[in-house]
C-alpha positions as CSV (number, residue, x, y, z in Angstrom):
1,M,248.7,100.6,71.1
2,K,251.5,99.1,73.1
3,T,250.3,96.9,75.8
4,G,253.4,94.9,77.0
5,F,252.9,95.4,80.5
6,F,252.6,93.8,83.8
7,N,250.7,96.2,86.5
8,V,248.9,94.2,89.4
9,L,246.2,95.9,90.8
10,D,244.4,95.3,94.0
11,V,241.0,93.1,94.0
12,Q,239.2,96.6,94.8
13,T,240.8,98.6,92.2
14,F,240.6,95.9,89.7
15,I,236.6,95.8,90.4
16,E,236.2,99.7,90.1
17,K,237.7,99.0,86.7
18,L,234.7,96.5,85.9
19,R,232.2,99.1,87.1
20,G,233.3,101.1,84.0
21,F,231.7,98.7,81.8
22,A,227.7,99.7,81.2
23,S,224.9,97.5,81.6
24,M,223.4,95.4,78.9
25,P,220.7,97.5,76.9
26,V,217.0,97.1,77.9
27,Q,214.1,94.7,76.4
28,G,210.9,93.7,77.4
29,I,210.1,90.5,78.2
30,A,206.6,88.6,79.2
31,L,206.2,87.8,82.9
32,E,206.7,84.0,82.4
33,E,210.2,84.5,81.2
34,A,211.5,86.8,83.8
35,D,212.8,84.4,86.5
36,G,216.4,85.5,87.0
37,R,216.3,88.5,85.0
38,V,217.0,92.1,86.7
39,L,214.9,95.1,86.5
40,A,215.9,97.7,84.4
41,Q,213.3,100.4,85.5
42,D,210.9,100.9,88.7
43,V,208.0,99.0,88.7
44,L,204.9,101.4,89.9
45,S,201.6,99.8,91.8
46,G,198.5,100.7,89.8
47,E,196.6,99.5,92.7
48,D,196.5,98.9,96.2
49,L,197.4,95.0,97.3
50,P,195.5,94.0,99.2
51,L,192.8,95.9,98.0
52,A,190.9,95.9,101.5
53,H,192.1,94.7,105.0
54,R,192.0,90.9,104.5
55,A,191.9,88.1,107.1
56,C,195.2,86.2,107.2
57,M,193.7,83.0,109.5
58,D,190.4,81.4,109.8
59,G,188.5,82.2,112.6
60,Y,186.3,85.3,113.7
61,A,186.1,88.9,112.7
62,V,186.1,91.3,116.0
63,R,186.8,94.3,117.5
64,A,190.4,93.9,119.5
65,A,188.7,96.1,122.1
66,D,186.5,93.3,123.1
67,L,188.7,90.7,123.6
68,F,191.2,93.2,126.0
69,G,192.4,91.0,129.0
70,A,190.7,87.8,127.4
71,S,192.6,84.4,128.3
72,E,191.7,80.6,128.6
73,G,190.9,81.2,132.6
74,N,189.2,84.5,131.6
75,P,187.4,84.4,128.5
76,A,185.1,86.9,126.6
77,Y,181.6,85.9,124.9
78,L,180.5,87.7,121.8
79,E,177.3,87.6,119.8
80,H,177.6,86.1,116.3
81,I,176.1,87.9,113.7
82,G,176.8,86.2,110.5
83,V,179.6,84.6,108.0
84,V,181.5,86.7,105.6
85,D,181.4,85.3,101.8
86,I,185.1,84.8,100.6
87,E,183.9,86.3,97.0
88,R,182.2,89.8,98.2
89,P,182.5,92.3,101.1
90,A,180.1,91.8,104.1
91,D,176.6,93.7,104.1
92,F,176.6,94.2,107.9
93,V,178.7,96.1,110.4
94,V,180.5,94.4,113.5
95,E,179.7,96.5,116.5
96,A,180.7,96.4,120.2
97,G,180.2,92.9,121.5
98,Q,179.9,91.1,118.3
99,C,181.8,88.9,116.1
100,A,181.7,87.3,112.7
101,T,183.2,84.1,110.8
102,I,185.8,84.7,108.5
103,V,188.1,82.5,106.4
104,T,191.8,83.2,105.6
105,G,191.7,86.0,102.4
106,G,188.0,87.0,103.5
107,I,187.3,91.0,103.7
108,L,187.2,92.2,107.1
109,P,183.6,93.5,107.6
110,E,183.3,96.9,108.6
111,G,184.1,97.4,112.5
112,A,186.0,94.7,112.8
113,D,190.1,95.3,113.2
114,A,191.2,92.2,114.3
115,V,190.8,87.8,113.4
116,I,190.8,85.4,116.5
117,M,192.0,82.2,115.1
118,V,189.4,79.7,115.3
119,E,191.5,77.1,117.6
120,H,191.4,80.0,120.4
121,T,187.2,79.6,120.4
122,Q,184.5,77.6,121.1
123,D,180.9,78.0,119.7
124,M,178.8,78.0,122.8
125,G,175.7,77.6,120.7
126,A,172.7,80.1,120.5
127,G,175.0,82.5,118.7
128,T,177.4,83.1,121.3
129,V,181.0,82.3,120.8
130,E,183.5,82.0,123.8
131,M,186.7,84.1,123.1
132,R,190.0,82.8,124.9
133,K,192.6,85.2,123.5
134,S,193.2,88.8,123.5
135,L,194.3,90.8,120.6
136,A,195.9,93.9,119.3
137,P,194.5,95.8,116.7
138,H,195.2,94.3,113.2
139,E,196.6,91.1,114.4
140,N,195.9,88.4,112.1
141,V,194.9,91.2,109.3
142,M,196.3,92.0,106.1
143,L,196.4,95.7,105.6
144,R,194.9,97.4,102.5
145,G,198.2,98.2,100.6
146,E,200.5,96.5,103.0
147,D,202.1,94.7,99.9
148,A,202.1,97.4,97.6
149,A,200.4,101.2,97.6
150,A,198.5,102.6,94.4
151,G,201.4,105.0,92.9
152,A,204.1,103.8,95.0
153,V,207.3,101.5,93.8
154,A,206.7,98.3,94.2
155,L,209.9,96.8,93.2
156,T,213.0,98.9,92.2
157,A,215.1,99.0,89.0
158,G,218.2,96.4,89.8
159,T,216.0,94.1,91.6
160,V,216.6,90.4,90.6
161,L,213.4,88.8,90.1
162,R,212.8,85.7,91.8
163,P,209.7,83.6,92.1
164,Q,208.4,85.8,94.9
165,E,208.7,88.8,92.7
166,I,207.1,87.7,90.0
167,G,204.1,86.3,92.0
168,L,203.8,90.1,93.4
169,L,203.9,91.4,89.8
170,A,201.4,88.9,88.7
171,A,199.2,89.8,91.9
172,L,199.4,93.5,90.6
173,G,198.1,92.5,87.0
174,I,201.5,93.2,85.7
175,Q,202.1,90.8,82.6
176,S,205.6,92.3,80.9
177,V,208.4,93.9,82.5
178,S,211.5,95.8,81.6
179,V,214.8,93.9,82.2
180,H,218.4,94.3,80.9
181,R,219.3,92.0,78.1
182,R,221.5,89.2,79.0
183,P,225.3,89.4,78.2
184,R,226.6,87.6,75.4
185,V,229.5,85.6,76.0
186,G,232.2,84.1,73.6
187,I,234.4,81.4,75.1
188,F,237.4,79.9,73.4
189,S,240.4,78.0,74.7
190,T,244.6,78.8,73.5
191,G,247.3,76.5,73.4
192,D,248.8,73.7,70.9
193,E,248.5,71.4,73.8
194,V,245.0,71.6,73.9
195,I,242.5,69.3,71.8
196,P,238.9,68.6,72.0
197,V,237.1,66.5,74.5
198,S,236.4,64.1,71.9
199,E,239.7,63.3,71.1
200,T,242.5,60.9,72.8
201,P,245.3,62.7,74.4
202,R,248.9,61.6,73.8
203,V,251.5,63.0,76.5
204,G,252.0,66.5,76.5
205,Q,248.4,67.2,75.7
206,V,245.1,68.0,77.7
207,R,241.3,67.9,76.6
208,D,239.6,71.5,76.4
209,V,238.3,71.3,79.9
210,N,237.9,75.4,80.4
211,S,235.2,75.8,77.5
212,Y,233.0,73.5,79.0
213,A,233.5,74.7,82.7
214,L,233.5,78.3,81.8
215,T,230.2,77.9,79.8
216,A,228.5,76.6,83.0
217,L,229.8,79.4,84.9
218,V,228.7,81.7,82.6
219,Q,225.0,80.3,82.4
220,R,225.0,80.1,86.3
221,A,225.5,84.0,86.1
222,G,222.7,84.6,83.7
223,G,224.5,85.0,80.6
224,V,224.3,83.5,77.2
225,A,227.7,81.4,76.0
226,T,228.7,80.8,72.8
227,C,231.6,78.3,72.5
228,Y,234.3,78.9,69.7
229,G,236.6,76.3,70.3
230,I,240.0,75.9,70.2
231,V,243.0,78.3,68.6
232,P,246.5,77.0,68.1
233,D,249.3,79.3,69.2
234,V,249.5,81.1,66.0
235,Q,249.0,84.8,66.2
236,S,247.1,85.1,63.0
237,A,244.7,82.6,63.9
238,L,244.6,84.2,67.6
239,E,243.5,87.6,65.9
240,K,241.1,86.2,63.6
241,M,239.3,84.4,66.6
242,L,239.2,87.2,68.8
243,A,238.2,89.9,66.1
244,K,235.1,87.3,65.2
245,A,234.1,87.1,69.0
246,V,234.5,90.5,70.0
247,A,232.3,91.4,67.2
248,E,229.4,88.7,67.9
249,N,229.6,89.3,72.0
250,D,229.3,91.7,74.8
251,V,231.9,89.6,76.8
252,V,235.0,87.4,75.4
253,L,236.6,84.8,77.5
254,L,239.8,83.2,76.4
255,S,241.9,81.0,78.6
256,G,245.6,80.5,78.5
257,G,248.2,82.7,77.0
258,S,247.5,85.0,80.3
259,S,250.9,84.6,82.2
260,V,253.9,86.8,82.2
261,G,255.9,84.0,79.7
262,T,253.1,83.4,77.5
263,R,251.2,86.4,77.1
264,D,252.9,87.9,74.1
265,L,250.4,86.2,71.8
266,T,247.4,87.4,73.5
267,M,249.0,91.0,73.8
268,A,249.7,91.1,70.3
269,A,246.2,89.9,69.0
270,L,244.9,92.7,71.2
271,D,246.9,95.0,69.3
272,S,245.6,94.0,66.2
273,L,241.9,95.1,67.1
274,D,240.9,98.6,66.4
275,G,239.9,100.5,69.1
276,A,241.1,98.1,71.6
277,T,242.7,98.9,74.8
278,V,244.3,97.1,77.8
279,I,243.1,98.2,80.8
280,N,245.2,96.0,82.7
281,H,247.1,92.7,83.3
282,G,247.8,91.5,86.3
283,V,245.5,91.3,89.9
284,A,246.5,90.7,93.4
285,I,244.4,87.4,93.5
286,S,245.2,84.0,94.5
287,P,245.1,81.8,92.4
288,G,244.5,84.1,89.2
289,K,247.4,86.5,89.2
290,P,248.0,87.0,85.4
291,L,244.6,88.0,84.7
292,I,243.9,90.1,81.8
293,L,241.1,93.1,81.2
294,A,240.9,94.6,77.8
295,S,237.7,96.9,75.8
296,A,237.4,96.5,72.6
297,K,234.9,98.7,70.4
298,K,232.3,97.1,68.2
299,A,229.7,98.0,65.9
300,Q,227.3,98.7,68.9
301,G,229.1,99.9,72.1
302,Q,232.1,97.7,73.7
303,C,233.1,94.5,74.8
304,A,235.3,93.1,77.7
305,V,237.9,90.9,77.0
306,W,239.4,88.5,79.8
307,G,242.4,86.8,79.2
308,L,242.1,84.1,82.0
309,P,244.9,81.4,83.0
310,G,244.9,78.6,81.4
311,Q,245.1,76.5,84.4
312,V,241.6,75.2,85.1
313,T,241.7,75.8,88.8
314,S,242.8,79.5,88.5
315,A,240.5,79.8,85.6
316,Q,237.3,78.7,87.8
317,V,238.2,80.6,91.1
318,V,238.7,83.7,88.9
319,M,235.5,83.5,87.2
320,F,233.8,82.7,90.8
321,V,235.2,85.5,92.3
322,L,235.4,88.3,89.6
323,G,233.9,87.2,86.3
324,M,230.3,86.1,87.3
325,P,229.7,89.0,89.5
326,F,230.9,91.0,86.4
327,L,228.4,89.3,84.1
328,R,225.6,90.0,86.8
329,W,226.8,93.6,86.7
330,L,226.1,93.7,83.2
331,S,222.6,92.4,83.6
332,G,221.9,95.1,85.8
333,E,222.5,94.1,89.1
334,R,223.4,96.8,91.8
335,E,226.0,95.3,94.1
336,P,227.1,91.8,92.5
337,F,230.4,92.3,93.9
338,D,229.7,92.9,97.7
339,Q,230.2,89.3,98.9
340,R,228.3,89.9,101.9
341,G,225.3,89.2,99.8
342,W,226.7,85.9,98.4
343,P,225.2,82.6,99.2
344,S,227.8,81.7,102.2
345,R,227.9,79.6,105.1
346,R,229.4,80.2,108.7
347,A,232.2,77.6,109.7
348,V,235.0,77.1,111.8
349,L,238.5,76.8,110.3
350,V,240.2,73.4,111.4
351,R,243.8,74.3,111.1
352,N,246.1,77.5,110.4
353,V,246.1,78.7,106.7
354,A,249.1,80.9,105.7
355,S,249.1,83.4,103.2
356,R,251.0,86.1,101.7
357,Q,250.5,89.6,102.2
358,G,249.7,91.9,99.6
359,R,247.2,89.6,97.7
360,E,244.0,88.0,98.3
361,D,244.1,84.4,99.0
362,Y,240.7,82.1,98.1
363,V,241.3,78.9,99.7
364,R,239.1,76.1,98.5
365,V,237.8,74.3,101.6
366,R,234.9,71.4,102.2
367,L,232.5,71.4,105.0
368,Q,231.8,68.8,107.3
369,N,230.2,68.6,110.6
370,A,231.9,68.5,113.9
371,E,230.6,66.1,116.7
372,S,230.1,69.3,118.7
373,G,227.5,70.4,116.1
374,E,229.7,73.1,114.5
375,T,230.2,73.3,110.7
376,E,233.8,72.9,110.1
377,A,235.7,74.7,107.0
378,V,238.7,72.1,105.9
379,P,241.0,73.3,103.6
380,V,241.5,71.5,100.4
381,T,245.2,70.9,100.0
382,G,246.7,69.9,96.5
383,K,248.7,71.2,93.5
384,S,246.6,74.3,91.6
385,G,246.4,72.4,88.5
386,L,244.5,69.6,89.9
387,L,240.4,69.1,89.0
388,R,240.3,67.3,92.2
389,T,240.9,70.5,94.5
390,M,237.8,72.0,93.0
391,L,235.8,68.6,92.9
392,L,236.4,68.3,96.8
393,A,235.6,71.8,97.5
394,Q,232.2,73.6,98.2
395,G,233.4,76.9,98.6
396,V,236.3,79.2,99.3
397,V,237.3,81.5,102.2
398,R,238.8,84.7,101.5
399,I,242.1,85.9,103.2
400,P,242.1,89.5,102.9
401,A,245.3,91.3,101.1
402,A,246.6,92.7,104.5
403,S,246.5,89.3,106.4
404,E,249.3,86.5,106.5
405,G,246.7,84.1,107.0
406,L,244.1,82.9,109.1
407,D,244.3,80.8,112.3
408,G,242.5,77.3,113.1
409,G,239.7,77.6,115.2
410,A,238.8,81.0,113.5
411,T,235.2,81.3,112.6
412,V,234.9,82.0,108.8
413,D,232.5,82.9,106.0
414,V,232.6,80.3,103.2
415,L,231.3,81.4,99.8
416,L,229.5,78.5,98.5
417,F,230.0,77.4,94.7
418,G,226.4,76.2,94.8
419,G,225.3,79.8,94.4
420,S,224.9,82.0,91.3
421,C,227.5,84.5,92.5
């Protein structure tokens, strides 16, 4: 395999290449371990939830027709016939002109079709209750099967399990679920100038920032990270480390050696792997243009190999825009690349931002509150190799490839770093 090429793809075409990698295998896990995992199969409800019509409020179970036109100035008066026990259905029927006391969660007695809140009533004594509000049928009532119907799909495959979904599964009595395994991600840095964080750099050396930053990003995206350390600019050492990382992981992230001037060792190491294919080298994105994507065969399935820029800011932005969604894709999410679903915030851009047509620019911005009450997006300027541009930024603003920039005063979507995307 000869891999010495530089072919810049637009971002959407590159994403289609990423979609060619299959989701992780399926495994069963206990419900208490399911937070953040992605369902691999539809979950069917074995029963109606709720099992019967139930009250949403404390008050009185009534027939809505009896309160037609009722108001503060024109109340209705109903006969009180009993109290609904929270633990069991009532043994009486609510007829026209009657009501029964009910608490939140109580099963609606036969004949009743609504619940009036206690705040809109007054016990007049002698078994009479004044009702000062009209109701529609089923008002303040949880209907049988409204959360989930027996035999129907309660949650679809590809759903990310949040506490809300886990609560629904618990309510249905489901104790375990089928999810996609978390992707295993191997991480290492390359370069003779890179040293461990425990050492003191001399002039010309830098500590290994990328291994730690990438590990955190992988973990935020739901992956399981393994750091392999630092590999010097020696082809045999790079080949050995790459082979080991590919054999043990689903994704390998190596930083450094992806730019046109220094790519040769990375490309040569990929050439040394049996069954390895460079899918592409170069993406029309800034920062991060020299990104390498390859696929390598292993004992079971394939491993995606990413050659990330060594520059810390570029590596982090590429991971945020493309790498983290890719890991979520492997984890089984349906549309992780659709930025419309990412945590974001609308803001007004405070000044013009120029861009070069033909590439997507991701401009780092910080947010501030304007005197008008609007949220403003302030571009964070500075050399791309400086960590401070990432420290000061709370997110990025995307400038489309067809645009020459954005005007100050424009309303933009700020993709927030604090999310899991």
